[in-house]
N, C-alpha and C positions, 0 to 999 in steps of 0.2 A: 459494445459495452466496454467502458474504460476499466472496469473492475478486473477483467482478465489481464490487462496490460500492467496495471499498477501492482497486481498480485504477483505477476511474473518478476517484476523488478525487486519486490520486497518479499521474496519467498520465505527466507529465514526470519526476517523482521516481522512479517505479518503473523508468523507462527508464535512469536514470543509476545506480541502485543495485540490488543483488541483492534477490530476493524476501524472504529472511529479515530483511534490514535494514529493509525497508519495513513488514514485519509488526509490528514493535515500535511505531513511531509511530502507525500506524493503530489499534492496539489501545487506545492511550491516548485517542484522539479518540472512539472508539466508546464 
């Protein structure tokens, strides 16, 4: 699951923003 990896990179960011919001920036990085 890529969710575990993207959540690890955006630990603090994910906590402040909803999941769909963080899904966009992480997709660009990957």
